[in-house]
PyMOL Python script that loads the backbone (N, CA, C, O; Angstrom):
from pymol import cmd

cmd.read_pdbstr("""\
ATOM      1  N   MET A   1      -1.472   6.124  16.140  1.00  0.00           N
ATOM      2  CA  MET A   1      -0.644   5.817  14.967  1.00  0.00           C
ATOM      3  C   MET A   1       0.791   6.216  15.294  1.00  0.00           C
ATOM      4  O   MET A   1       1.050   7.303  15.809  1.00  0.00           O
ATOM      5  N   THR A   2       1.688   5.335  14.991  1.00  0.00           N
ATOM      6  CA  THR A   2       3.088   5.645  15.246  1.00  0.00           C
ATOM      7  C   THR A   2       3.715   6.290  14.020  1.00  0.00           C
ATOM      8  O   THR A   2       3.302   6.053  12.886  1.00  0.00           O
ATOM      9  N   GLU A   3       4.712   7.101  14.278  1.00  0.00           N
ATOM     10  CA  GLU A   3       5.433   7.765  13.187  1.00  0.00           C
ATOM     11  C   GLU A   3       6.111   6.735  12.292  1.00  0.00           C
ATOM     12  O   GLU A   3       6.212   6.937  11.082  1.00  0.00           O
ATOM     13  N   LYS A   4       6.576   5.631  12.876  1.00  0.00           N
ATOM     14  CA  LYS A   4       7.252   4.580  12.104  1.00  0.00           C
ATOM     15  C   LYS A   4       6.299   3.952  11.085  1.00  0.00           C
ATOM     16  O   LYS A   4       6.673   3.741   9.931  1.00  0.00           O
ATOM     17  N   ARG A   5       5.074   3.655  11.510  1.00  0.00           N
ATOM     18  CA  ARG A   5       4.093   3.068  10.579  1.00  0.00           C
ATOM     19  C   ARG A   5       3.803   4.009   9.426  1.00  0.00           C
ATOM     20  O   ARG A   5       3.709   3.583   8.274  1.00  0.00           O
ATOM     21  N   LEU A   6       3.662   5.296   9.739  1.00  0.00           N
ATOM     22  CA  LEU A   6       3.408   6.286   8.706  1.00  0.00           C
ATOM     23  C   LEU A   6       4.592   6.392   7.750  1.00  0.00           C
ATOM     24  O   LEU A   6       4.409   6.428   6.534  1.00  0.00           O
ATOM     25  N   THR A   7       5.787   6.441   8.291  1.00  0.00           N
ATOM     26  CA  THR A   7       6.998   6.521   7.468  1.00  0.00           C
ATOM     27  C   THR A   7       7.123   5.294   6.575  1.00  0.00           C
ATOM     28  O   THR A   7       7.429   5.416   5.388  1.00  0.00           O
ATOM     29  N   ASP A   8       6.889   4.111   7.142  1.00  0.00           N
ATOM     30  CA  ASP A   8       6.963   2.867   6.358  1.00  0.00           C
ATOM     31  C   ASP A   8       5.923   2.848   5.245  1.00  0.00           C
ATOM     32  O   ASP A   8       6.214   2.422   4.128  1.00  0.00           O
ATOM     33  N   ALA A   9       4.718   3.307   5.546  1.00  0.00           N
ATOM     34  CA  ALA A   9       3.653   3.334   4.543  1.00  0.00           C
ATOM     35  C   ALA A   9       4.004   4.301   3.412  1.00  0.00           C
ATOM     36  O   ALA A   9       3.810   3.984   2.238  1.00  0.00           O
ATOM     37  N   LEU A  10       4.516   5.471   3.766  1.00  0.00           N
ATOM     38  CA  LEU A  10       4.908   6.440   2.742  1.00  0.00           C
ATOM     39  C   LEU A  10       6.042   5.896   1.880  1.00  0.00           C
ATOM     40  O   LEU A  10       6.055   6.101   0.666  1.00  0.00           O
ATOM     41  N   GLU A  11       6.994   5.205   2.504  1.00  0.00           N
ATOM     42  CA  GLU A  11       8.103   4.609   1.745  1.00  0.00           C
ATOM     43  C   GLU A  11       7.596   3.527   0.801  1.00  0.00           C
ATOM     44  O   GLU A  11       7.992   3.484  -0.364  1.00  0.00           O
ATOM     45  N   LEU A  12       6.728   2.658   1.292  1.00  0.00           N
ATOM     46  CA  LEU A  12       6.181   1.585   0.465  1.00  0.00           C
ATOM     47  C   LEU A  12       5.469   2.155  -0.764  1.00  0.00           C
ATOM     48  O   LEU A  12       5.599   1.631  -1.871  1.00  0.00           O
ATOM     49  N   PHE A  13       4.724   3.224  -0.551  1.00  0.00           N
ATOM     50  CA  PHE A  13       3.973   3.838  -1.644  1.00  0.00           C
ATOM     51  C   PHE A  13       4.801   4.855  -2.431  1.00  0.00           C
ATOM     52  O   PHE A  13       4.309   5.434  -3.400  1.00  0.00           O
ATOM     53  N   ALA A  14       6.035   5.074  -2.028  1.00  0.00           N
ATOM     54  CA  ALA A  14       6.932   6.041  -2.687  1.00  0.00           C
ATOM     55  C   ALA A  14       6.271   7.411  -2.771  1.00  0.00           C
ATOM     56  O   ALA A  14       6.305   8.069  -3.810  1.00  0.00           O
ATOM     57  N   LEU A  15       5.671   7.828  -1.664  1.00  0.00           N
ATOM     58  CA  LEU A  15       5.002   9.117  -1.587  1.00  0.00           C
ATOM     59  C   LEU A  15       5.620   9.957  -0.480  1.00  0.00           C
ATOM     60  O   LEU A  15       6.266   9.437   0.430  1.00  0.00           O
ATOM     61  N   SER A  16       5.415  11.245  -0.573  1.00  0.00           N
ATOM     62  CA  SER A  16       5.765  12.149   0.513  1.00  0.00           C
ATOM     63  C   SER A  16       4.580  13.076   0.724  1.00  0.00           C
ATOM     64  O   SER A  16       3.768  13.287  -0.176  1.00  0.00           O
ATOM     65  N   GLN A  17       4.497  13.617   1.909  1.00  0.00           N
ATOM     66  CA  GLN A  17       3.383  14.505   2.205  1.00  0.00           C
ATOM     67  C   GLN A  17       3.665  15.882   1.642  1.00  0.00           C
ATOM     68  O   GLN A  17       4.817  16.315   1.688  1.00  0.00           O
ATOM     69  N   PRO A  18       2.699  16.584   1.122  1.00  0.00           N
ATOM     70  CA  PRO A  18       1.310  16.161   0.928  1.00  0.00           C
ATOM     71  C   PRO A  18       1.150  15.320  -0.335  1.00  0.00           C
ATOM     72  O   PRO A  18       1.886  15.496  -1.306  1.00  0.00           O
ATOM     73  N   TYR A  19       0.197  14.422  -0.314  1.00  0.00           N
ATOM     74  CA  TYR A  19      -0.105  13.583  -1.475  1.00  0.00           C
ATOM     75  C   TYR A  19      -1.598  13.668  -1.740  1.00  0.00           C
ATOM     76  O   TYR A  19      -2.376  14.041  -0.861  1.00  0.00           O
ATOM     77  N   THR A  20      -1.987  13.323  -2.948  1.00  0.00           N
ATOM     78  CA  THR A  20      -3.399  13.385  -3.315  1.00  0.00           C
ATOM     79  C   THR A  20      -4.001  11.983  -3.312  1.00  0.00           C
ATOM     80  O   THR A  20      -3.281  10.985  -3.305  1.00  0.00           O
ATOM     81  N   LEU A  21      -5.315  11.927  -3.319  1.00  0.00           N
ATOM     82  CA  LEU A  21      -6.010  10.643  -3.390  1.00  0.00           C
ATOM     83  C   LEU A  21      -5.682   9.946  -4.705  1.00  0.00           C
ATOM     84  O   LEU A  21      -5.539   8.724  -4.743  1.00  0.00           O
ATOM     85  N   GLU A  22      -5.564  10.713  -5.776  1.00  0.00           N
ATOM     86  CA  GLU A  22      -5.220  10.134  -7.074  1.00  0.00           C
ATOM     87  C   GLU A  22      -3.841   9.469  -7.028  1.00  0.00           C
ATOM     88  O   GLU A  22      -3.672   8.360  -7.535  1.00  0.00           O
ATOM     89  N   GLN A  23      -2.862  10.138  -6.427  1.00  0.00           N
ATOM     90  CA  GLN A  23      -1.520   9.551  -6.311  1.00  0.00           C
ATOM     91  C   GLN A  23      -1.566   8.279  -5.468  1.00  0.00           C
ATOM     92  O   GLN A  23      -0.952   7.270  -5.816  1.00  0.00           O
ATOM     93  N   LEU A  24      -2.290   8.338  -4.373  1.00  0.00           N
ATOM     94  CA  LEU A  24      -2.401   7.191  -3.470  1.00  0.00           C
ATOM     95  C   LEU A  24      -3.035   5.999  -4.185  1.00  0.00           C
ATOM     96  O   LEU A  24      -2.540   4.876  -4.081  1.00  0.00           O
ATOM     97  N   ASN A  25      -4.122   6.237  -4.905  1.00  0.00           N
ATOM     98  CA  ASN A  25      -4.796   5.143  -5.619  1.00  0.00           C
ATOM     99  C   ASN A  25      -3.925   4.577  -6.735  1.00  0.00           C
ATOM    100  O   ASN A  25      -3.899   3.364  -6.945  1.00  0.00           O
ATOM    101  N   ARG A  26      -3.211   5.445  -7.452  1.00  0.00           N
ATOM    102  CA  ARG A  26      -2.339   4.986  -8.542  1.00  0.00           C
ATOM    103  C   ARG A  26      -1.229   4.089  -7.994  1.00  0.00           C
ATOM    104  O   ARG A  26      -0.928   3.046  -8.575  1.00  0.00           O
ATOM    105  N   GLN A  27      -0.629   4.487  -6.893  1.00  0.00           N
ATOM    106  CA  GLN A  27       0.443   3.683  -6.293  1.00  0.00           C
ATOM    107  C   GLN A  27      -0.094   2.360  -5.759  1.00  0.00           C
ATOM    108  O   GLN A  27       0.560   1.325  -5.881  1.00  0.00           O
ATOM    109  N   ARG A  28      -1.288   2.397  -5.164  1.00  0.00           N
ATOM    110  CA  ARG A  28      -1.897   1.161  -4.653  1.00  0.00           C
ATOM    111  C   ARG A  28      -2.140   0.174  -5.793  1.00  0.00           C
ATOM    112  O   ARG A  28      -1.829  -1.011  -5.670  1.00  0.00           O
ATOM    113  N   ASP A  29      -2.696   0.665  -6.901  1.00  0.00           N
ATOM    114  CA  ASP A  29      -2.945  -0.204  -8.046  1.00  0.00           C
ATOM    115  C   ASP A  29      -1.649  -0.813  -8.579  1.00  0.00           C
ATOM    116  O   ASP A  29      -1.606  -1.999  -8.906  1.00  0.00           O
ATOM    117  N   ALA A  30      -0.602  -0.006  -8.664  1.00  0.00           N
ATOM    118  CA  ALA A  30       0.683  -0.500  -9.159  1.00  0.00           C
ATOM    119  C   ALA A  30       1.265  -1.550  -8.214  1.00  0.00           C
ATOM    120  O   ALA A  30       1.768  -2.579  -8.664  1.00  0.00           O
ATOM    121  N   LEU A  31       1.198  -1.297  -6.920  1.00  0.00           N
ATOM    122  CA  LEU A  31       1.738  -2.250  -5.941  1.00  0.00           C
ATOM    123  C   LEU A  31       0.944  -3.555  -5.945  1.00  0.00           C
ATOM    124  O   LEU A  31       1.524  -4.640  -5.901  1.00  0.00           O
ATOM    125  N   LEU A  32      -0.370  -3.446  -5.998  1.00  0.00           N
ATOM    126  CA  LEU A  32      -1.181  -4.670  -6.015  1.00  0.00           C
ATOM    127  C   LEU A  32      -0.954  -5.463  -7.299  1.00  0.00           C
ATOM    128  O   LEU A  32      -0.982  -6.694  -7.279  1.00  0.00           O
ATOM    129  N   HIS A  33      -0.734  -4.783  -8.394  1.00  0.00           N
ATOM    130  CA  HIS A  33      -0.416  -5.491  -9.644  1.00  0.00           C
ATOM    131  C   HIS A  33       0.907  -6.239  -9.508  1.00  0.00           C
ATOM    132  O   HIS A  33       1.030  -7.384  -9.943  1.00  0.00           O
ATOM    133  N   THR A  34       1.886  -5.588  -8.908  1.00  0.00           N
ATOM    134  CA  THR A  34       3.204  -6.214  -8.725  1.00  0.00           C
ATOM    135  C   THR A  34       3.137  -7.406  -7.785  1.00  0.00           C
ATOM    136  O   THR A  34       3.773  -8.430  -8.035  1.00  0.00           O
ATOM    137  N   TRP A  35       2.375  -7.283  -6.711  1.00  0.00           N
ATOM    138  CA  TRP A  35       2.397  -8.300  -5.654  1.00  0.00           C
ATOM    139  C   TRP A  35       1.203  -9.245  -5.645  1.00  0.00           C
ATOM    140  O   TRP A  35       1.044 -10.000  -4.686  1.00  0.00           O
ATOM    141  N   THR A  36       0.367  -9.236  -6.658  1.00  0.00           N
ATOM    142  CA  THR A  36      -0.746 -10.179  -6.648  1.00  0.00           C
ATOM    143  C   THR A  36      -0.195 -11.612  -6.654  1.00  0.00           C
ATOM    144  O   THR A  36       0.621 -11.954  -7.510  1.00  0.00           O
ATOM    145  N   PRO A  37      -0.629 -12.440  -5.720  1.00  0.00           N
ATOM    146  CA  PRO A  37      -0.061 -13.790  -5.602  1.00  0.00           C
ATOM    147  C   PRO A  37      -0.183 -14.642  -6.872  1.00  0.00           C
ATOM    148  O   PRO A  37       0.682 -15.479  -7.130  1.00  0.00           O
ATOM    149  N   GLN A  38      -1.228 -14.444  -7.658  1.00  0.00           N
ATOM    150  CA  GLN A  38      -1.422 -15.252  -8.864  1.00  0.00           C
ATOM    151  C   GLN A  38      -0.297 -15.052  -9.887  1.00  0.00           C
ATOM    152  O   GLN A  38      -0.070 -15.926 -10.724  1.00  0.00           O
ATOM    153  N   ARG A  39       0.404 -13.928  -9.834  1.00  0.00           N
ATOM    154  CA  ARG A  39       1.494 -13.682 -10.780  1.00  0.00           C
ATOM    155  C   ARG A  39       2.622 -14.693 -10.626  1.00  0.00           C
ATOM    156  O   ARG A  39       3.403 -14.895 -11.556  1.00  0.00           O
ATOM    157  N   PHE A  40       2.715 -15.326  -9.470  1.00  0.00           N
ATOM    158  CA  PHE A  40       3.822 -16.224  -9.194  1.00  0.00           C
ATOM    159  C   PHE A  40       3.527 -17.671  -9.576  1.00  0.00           C
ATOM    160  O   PHE A  40       4.363 -18.551  -9.369  1.00  0.00           O
ATOM    161  N   ALA A  41       2.355 -17.916 -10.126  1.00  0.00           N
ATOM    162  CA  ALA A  41       1.920 -19.284 -10.420  1.00  0.00           C
ATOM    163  C   ALA A  41       2.813 -19.980 -11.442  1.00  0.00           C
ATOM    164  O   ALA A  41       3.097 -21.168 -11.286  1.00  0.00           O
ATOM    165  N   ASN A  42       3.262 -19.284 -12.477  1.00  0.00           N
ATOM    166  CA  ASN A  42       4.027 -19.931 -13.548  1.00  0.00           C
ATOM    167  C   ASN A  42       5.512 -19.584 -13.544  1.00  0.00           C
ATOM    168  O   ASN A  42       6.205 -19.835 -14.530  1.00  0.00           O
ATOM    169  N   LEU A  43       6.004 -19.017 -12.460  1.00  0.00           N
ATOM    170  CA  LEU A  43       7.403 -18.601 -12.433  1.00  0.00           C
ATOM    171  C   LEU A  43       8.376 -19.754 -12.218  1.00  0.00           C
ATOM    172  O   LEU A  43       9.534 -19.680 -12.631  1.00  0.00           O
ATOM    173  N   THR A  44       7.913 -20.800 -11.584  1.00  0.00           N
ATOM    174  CA  THR A  44       8.813 -21.907 -11.287  1.00  0.00           C
ATOM    175  C   THR A  44       8.030 -23.216 -11.228  1.00  0.00           C
ATOM    176  O   THR A  44       6.836 -23.230 -10.925  1.00  0.00           O
ATOM    177  N   ASN A  45       8.711 -24.294 -11.517  1.00  0.00           N
ATOM    178  CA  ASN A  45       8.103 -25.612 -11.367  1.00  0.00           C
ATOM    179  C   ASN A  45       8.427 -26.215 -10.006  1.00  0.00           C
ATOM    180  O   ASN A  45       7.962 -27.307  -9.680  1.00  0.00           O
ATOM    181  N   ASN A  46       9.217 -25.511  -9.221  1.00  0.00           N
ATOM    182  CA  ASN A  46       9.604 -25.972  -7.893  1.00  0.00           C
ATOM    183  C   ASN A  46       8.517 -25.549  -6.894  1.00  0.00           C
ATOM    184  O   ASN A  46       8.349 -24.359  -6.631  1.00  0.00           O
ATOM    185  N   PRO A  47       7.784 -26.516  -6.343  1.00  0.00           N
ATOM    186  CA  PRO A  47       6.681 -26.161  -5.433  1.00  0.00           C
ATOM    187  C   PRO A  47       7.126 -25.365  -4.213  1.00  0.00           C
ATOM    188  O   PRO A  47       6.408 -24.472  -3.763  1.00  0.00           O
ATOM    189  N   LYS A  48       8.293 -25.675  -3.677  1.00  0.00           N
ATOM    190  CA  LYS A  48       8.764 -24.965  -2.485  1.00  0.00           C
ATOM    191  C   LYS A  48       9.040 -23.491  -2.821  1.00  0.00           C
ATOM    192  O   LYS A  48       8.646 -22.597  -2.072  1.00  0.00           O
ATOM    193  N   LYS A  49       9.716 -23.245  -3.945  1.00  0.00           N
ATOM    194  CA  LYS A  49       9.995 -21.862  -4.347  1.00  0.00           C
ATOM    195  C   LYS A  49       8.704 -21.124  -4.672  1.00  0.00           C
ATOM    196  O   LYS A  49       8.551 -19.944  -4.357  1.00  0.00           O
ATOM    197  N   TYR A  50       7.782 -21.831  -5.304  1.00  0.00           N
ATOM    198  CA  TYR A  50       6.495 -21.222  -5.618  1.00  0.00           C
ATOM    199  C   TYR A  50       5.778 -20.795  -4.348  1.00  0.00           C
ATOM    200  O   TYR A  50       5.274 -19.674  -4.271  1.00  0.00           O
ATOM    201  N   MET A  51       5.727 -21.659  -3.367  1.00  0.00           N
ATOM    202  CA  MET A  51       5.024 -21.333  -2.126  1.00  0.00           C
ATOM    203  C   MET A  51       5.717 -20.197  -1.388  1.00  0.00           C
ATOM    204  O   MET A  51       5.048 -19.368  -0.772  1.00  0.00           O
ATOM    205  N   GLN A  52       7.051 -20.141  -1.438  1.00  0.00           N
ATOM    206  CA  GLN A  52       7.767 -19.029  -0.809  1.00  0.00           C
ATOM    207  C   GLN A  52       7.387 -17.716  -1.493  1.00  0.00           C
ATOM    208  O   GLN A  52       7.104 -16.723  -0.823  1.00  0.00           O
ATOM    209  N   ALA A  53       7.383 -17.712  -2.819  1.00  0.00           N
ATOM    210  CA  ALA A  53       7.038 -16.510  -3.568  1.00  0.00           C
ATOM    211  C   ALA A  53       5.572 -16.130  -3.335  1.00  0.00           C
ATOM    212  O   ALA A  53       5.247 -14.955  -3.165  1.00  0.00           O
ATOM    213  N   TYR A  54       4.700 -17.129  -3.328  1.00  0.00           N
ATOM    214  CA  TYR A  54       3.280 -16.893  -3.123  1.00  0.00           C
ATOM    215  C   TYR A  54       3.024 -16.311  -1.732  1.00  0.00           C
ATOM    216  O   TYR A  54       2.245 -15.370  -1.580  1.00  0.00           O
ATOM    217  N   THR A  55       3.685 -16.876  -0.722  1.00  0.00           N
ATOM    218  CA  THR A  55       3.539 -16.394   0.650  1.00  0.00           C
ATOM    219  C   THR A  55       4.040 -14.959   0.779  1.00  0.00           C
ATOM    220  O   THR A  55       3.401 -14.133   1.431  1.00  0.00           O
ATOM    221  N   LYS A  56       5.171 -14.664   0.166  1.00  0.00           N
ATOM    222  CA  LYS A  56       5.719 -13.304   0.178  1.00  0.00           C
ATOM    223  C   LYS A  56       4.734 -12.345  -0.489  1.00  0.00           C
ATOM    224  O   LYS A  56       4.507 -11.246   0.017  1.00  0.00           O
ATOM    225  N   ALA A  57       4.156 -12.742  -1.602  1.00  0.00           N
ATOM    226  CA  ALA A  57       3.192 -11.897  -2.299  1.00  0.00           C
ATOM    227  C   ALA A  57       1.943 -11.662  -1.448  1.00  0.00           C
ATOM    228  O   ALA A  57       1.411 -10.552  -1.428  1.00  0.00           O
ATOM    229  N   GLU A  58       1.476 -12.687  -0.753  1.00  0.00           N
ATOM    230  CA  GLU A  58       0.327 -12.522   0.139  1.00  0.00           C
ATOM    231  C   GLU A  58       0.645 -11.545   1.257  1.00  0.00           C
ATOM    232  O   GLU A  58      -0.177 -10.693   1.594  1.00  0.00           O
ATOM    233  N   GLU A  59       1.845 -11.667   1.837  1.00  0.00           N
ATOM    234  CA  GLU A  59       2.265 -10.765   2.908  1.00  0.00           C
ATOM    235  C   GLU A  59       2.344  -9.321   2.403  1.00  0.00           C
ATOM    236  O   GLU A  59       1.905  -8.390   3.078  1.00  0.00           O
ATOM    237  N   MET A  60       2.906  -9.155   1.214  1.00  0.00           N
ATOM    238  CA  MET A  60       3.033  -7.816   0.646  1.00  0.00           C
ATOM    239  C   MET A  60       1.663  -7.231   0.308  1.00  0.00           C
ATOM    240  O   MET A  60       1.444  -6.032   0.484  1.00  0.00           O
ATOM    241  N   THR A  61       0.749  -8.053  -0.171  1.00  0.00           N
ATOM    242  CA  THR A  61      -0.599  -7.581  -0.467  1.00  0.00           C
ATOM    243  C   THR A  61      -1.276  -7.080   0.806  1.00  0.00           C
ATOM    244  O   THR A  61      -1.921  -6.032   0.796  1.00  0.00           O
ATOM    245  N   CYS A  62      -1.132  -7.818   1.889  1.00  0.00           N
ATOM    246  CA  CYS A  62      -1.694  -7.388   3.175  1.00  0.00           C
ATOM    247  C   CYS A  62      -1.050  -6.089   3.644  1.00  0.00           C
ATOM    248  O   CYS A  62      -1.734  -5.199   4.150  1.00  0.00           O
ATOM    249  N   LEU A  63       0.260  -5.981   3.476  1.00  0.00           N
ATOM    250  CA  LEU A  63       0.979  -4.770   3.868  1.00  0.00           C
ATOM    251  C   LEU A  63       0.529  -3.570   3.029  1.00  0.00           C
ATOM    252  O   LEU A  63       0.349  -2.473   3.558  1.00  0.00           O
ATOM    253  N   VAL A  64       0.351  -3.777   1.735  1.00  0.00           N
ATOM    254  CA  VAL A  64      -0.118  -2.711   0.854  1.00  0.00           C
ATOM    255  C   VAL A  64      -1.499  -2.235   1.304  1.00  0.00           C
ATOM    256  O   VAL A  64      -1.736  -1.030   1.400  1.00  0.00           O
ATOM    257  N   GLU A  65      -2.403  -3.161   1.577  1.00  0.00           N
ATOM    258  CA  GLU A  65      -3.762  -2.799   1.986  1.00  0.00           C
ATOM    259  C   GLU A  65      -3.769  -2.071   3.333  1.00  0.00           C
ATOM    260  O   GLU A  65      -4.499  -1.095   3.506  1.00  0.00           O
ATOM    261  N   ALA A  66      -2.963  -2.538   4.279  1.00  0.00           N
ATOM    262  CA  ALA A  66      -2.897  -1.886   5.587  1.00  0.00           C
ATOM    263  C   ALA A  66      -2.308  -0.478   5.455  1.00  0.00           C
ATOM    264  O   ALA A  66      -2.794   0.467   6.076  1.00  0.00           O
ATOM    265  N   SER A  67      -1.271  -0.352   4.650  1.00  0.00           N
ATOM    266  CA  SER A  67      -0.643   0.956   4.441  1.00  0.00           C
ATOM    267  C   SER A  67      -1.605   1.896   3.728  1.00  0.00           C
ATOM    268  O   SER A  67      -1.683   3.079   4.060  1.00  0.00           O
ATOM    269  N   TYR A  68      -2.336   1.373   2.750  1.00  0.00           N
ATOM    270  CA  TYR A  68      -3.323   2.189   2.041  1.00  0.00           C
ATOM    271  C   TYR A  68      -4.385   2.709   3.014  1.00  0.00           C
ATOM    272  O   TYR A  68      -4.741   3.886   2.975  1.00  0.00           O
ATOM    273  N   SER A  69      -4.879   1.846   3.872  1.00  0.00           N
ATOM    274  CA  SER A  69      -5.899   2.255   4.850  1.00  0.00           C
ATOM    275  C   SER A  69      -5.387   3.374   5.739  1.00  0.00           C
ATOM    276  O   SER A  69      -6.098   4.343   6.006  1.00  0.00           O
ATOM    277  N   LEU A  70      -4.150   3.233   6.196  1.00  0.00           N
ATOM    278  CA  LEU A  70      -3.539   4.242   7.050  1.00  0.00           C
ATOM    279  C   LEU A  70      -3.411   5.577   6.320  1.00  0.00           C
ATOM    280  O   LEU A  70      -3.821   6.615   6.840  1.00  0.00           O
ATOM    281  N   LEU A  71      -2.845   5.547   5.122  1.00  0.00           N
ATOM    282  CA  LEU A  71      -2.633   6.777   4.360  1.00  0.00           C
ATOM    283  C   LEU A  71      -3.951   7.405   3.921  1.00  0.00           C
ATOM    284  O   LEU A  71      -4.078   8.629   3.901  1.00  0.00           O
ATOM    285  N   PHE A  72      -4.932   6.574   3.568  1.00  0.00           N
ATOM    286  CA  PHE A  72      -6.246   7.073   3.162  1.00  0.00           C
ATOM    287  C   PHE A  72      -6.937   7.775   4.329  1.00  0.00           C
ATOM    288  O   PHE A  72      -7.482   8.866   4.167  1.00  0.00           O
ATOM    289  N   SER A  73      -6.912   7.148   5.501  1.00  0.00           N
ATOM    290  CA  SER A  73      -7.576   7.759   6.655  1.00  0.00           C
ATOM    291  C   SER A  73      -6.876   9.055   7.064  1.00  0.00           C
ATOM    292  O   SER A  73      -7.535  10.005   7.486  1.00  0.00           O
ATOM    293  N   LEU A  74      -5.569   9.101   6.943  1.00  0.00           N
ATOM    294  CA  LEU A  74      -4.828  10.326   7.246  1.00  0.00           C
ATOM    295  C   LEU A  74      -5.204  11.433   6.260  1.00  0.00           C
ATOM    296  O   LEU A  74      -5.404  12.581   6.657  1.00  0.00           O
ATOM    297  N   LEU A  75      -5.299  11.091   4.993  1.00  0.00           N
ATOM    298  CA  LEU A  75      -5.677  12.056   3.965  1.00  0.00           C
ATOM    299  C   LEU A  75      -7.083  12.592   4.218  1.00  0.00           C
ATOM    300  O   LEU A  75      -7.315  13.796   4.112  1.00  0.00           O
ATOM    301  N   LYS A  76      -8.018  11.710   4.551  1.00  0.00           N
ATOM    302  CA  LYS A  76      -9.392  12.134   4.825  1.00  0.00           C
ATOM    303  C   LYS A  76      -9.452  13.026   6.066  1.00  0.00           C
ATOM    304  O   LYS A  76     -10.203  14.001   6.083  1.00  0.00           O
ATOM    305  N   ALA A  77      -8.683  12.711   7.092  1.00  0.00           N
ATOM    306  CA  ALA A  77      -8.654  13.531   8.309  1.00  0.00           C
ATOM    307  C   ALA A  77      -8.106  14.920   8.002  1.00  0.00           C
ATOM    308  O   ALA A  77      -8.615  15.916   8.517  1.00  0.00           O
ATOM    309  N   GLU A  78      -7.071  14.992   7.166  1.00  0.00           N
ATOM    310  CA  GLU A  78      -6.505  16.291   6.798  1.00  0.00           C
ATOM    311  C   GLU A  78      -7.503  17.097   5.978  1.00  0.00           C
ATOM    312  O   GLU A  78      -7.633  18.306   6.168  1.00  0.00           O
ATOM    313  N   GLN A  79      -8.212  16.430   5.062  1.00  0.00           N
ATOM    314  CA  GLN A  79      -9.214  17.125   4.254  1.00  0.00           C
ATOM    315  C   GLN A  79     -10.352  17.646   5.135  1.00  0.00           C
ATOM    316  O   GLN A  79     -10.840  18.755   4.921  1.00  0.00           O
ATOM    317  N   ALA A  80     -10.772  16.862   6.111  1.00  0.00           N
ATOM    318  CA  ALA A  80     -11.841  17.277   7.012  1.00  0.00           C
ATOM    319  C   ALA A  80     -11.382  18.468   7.845  1.00  0.00           C
ATOM    320  O   ALA A  80     -12.156  19.400   8.061  1.00  0.00           O
ATOM    321  N   ALA A  81     -10.151  18.454   8.312  1.00  0.00           N
ATOM    322  CA  ALA A  81      -9.623  19.571   9.091  1.00  0.00           C
ATOM    323  C   ALA A  81      -9.536  20.829   8.236  1.00  0.00           C
ATOM    324  O   ALA A  81      -9.853  21.922   8.706  1.00  0.00           O
ATOM    325  N   ASN A  82      -9.113  20.686   6.993  1.00  0.00           N
ATOM    326  CA  ASN A  82      -9.037  21.830   6.089  1.00  0.00           C
ATOM    327  C   ASN A  82     -10.436  22.384   5.776  1.00  0.00           C
ATOM    328  O   ASN A  82     -10.627  23.598   5.702  1.00  0.00           O
ATOM    329  N   ASP A  83     -11.404  21.487   5.593  1.00  0.00           N
ATOM    330  CA  ASP A  83     -12.775  21.910   5.330  1.00  0.00           C
ATOM    331  C   ASP A  83     -13.347  22.655   6.533  1.00  0.00           C
ATOM    332  O   ASP A  83     -14.076  23.635   6.380  1.00  0.00           O
ATOM    333  N   HIS A  84     -13.011  22.183   7.717  1.00  0.00           N
ATOM    334  CA  HIS A  84     -13.502  22.800   8.947  1.00  0.00           C
ATOM    335  C   HIS A  84     -12.916  24.205   9.120  1.00  0.00           C
ATOM    336  O   HIS A  84     -13.616  25.130   9.532  1.00  0.00           O
ATOM    337  N   HIS A  85     -11.624  24.355   8.803  1.00  0.00           N
ATOM    338  CA  HIS A  85     -10.975  25.663   8.930  1.00  0.00           C
ATOM    339  C   HIS A  85     -11.458  26.627   7.859  1.00  0.00           C
ATOM    340  O   HIS A  85     -11.466  27.838   8.077  1.00  0.00           O
ATOM    341  N   ALA A  86     -11.862  26.108   6.707  1.00  0.00           N
ATOM    342  CA  ALA A  86     -12.297  26.961   5.600  1.00  0.00           C
ATOM    343  C   ALA A  86     -13.685  27.545   5.846  1.00  0.00           C
ATOM    344  O   ALA A  86     -14.021  28.600   5.309  1.00  0.00           O
ATOM    345  N   SER A  87     -14.486  26.862   6.656  1.00  0.00           N
ATOM    346  CA  SER A  87     -15.844  27.357   6.856  1.00  0.00           C
ATOM    347  C   SER A  87     -15.980  28.265   8.052  1.00  0.00           C
ATOM    348  O   SER A  87     -17.074  28.753   8.336  1.00  0.00           O
TER     349      SER A  87
END
""", "prot")
cmd.dss("prot")
cmd.show_as("cartoon", "prot")
cmd.util.cbc("prot")
cmd.orient("prot")
């Protein structure tokens, strides 16, 4: 994992370390609500503009999911390390 990917994911989710699973899930839900492609269906009657907006929303949805996976796995790894040190 590169530091840049982690930094970008944290910026996208507007989080800083340490963060909780609840914060991560809340931000993911908000981002997916904002970028769901179906939201762009009635914004314009111009098919070209619609497809541009729809494509951007699809790209952002993929980015949100990839960033969530990265941040979730990092959180789980930190929790496992903390559990290991506690026992």
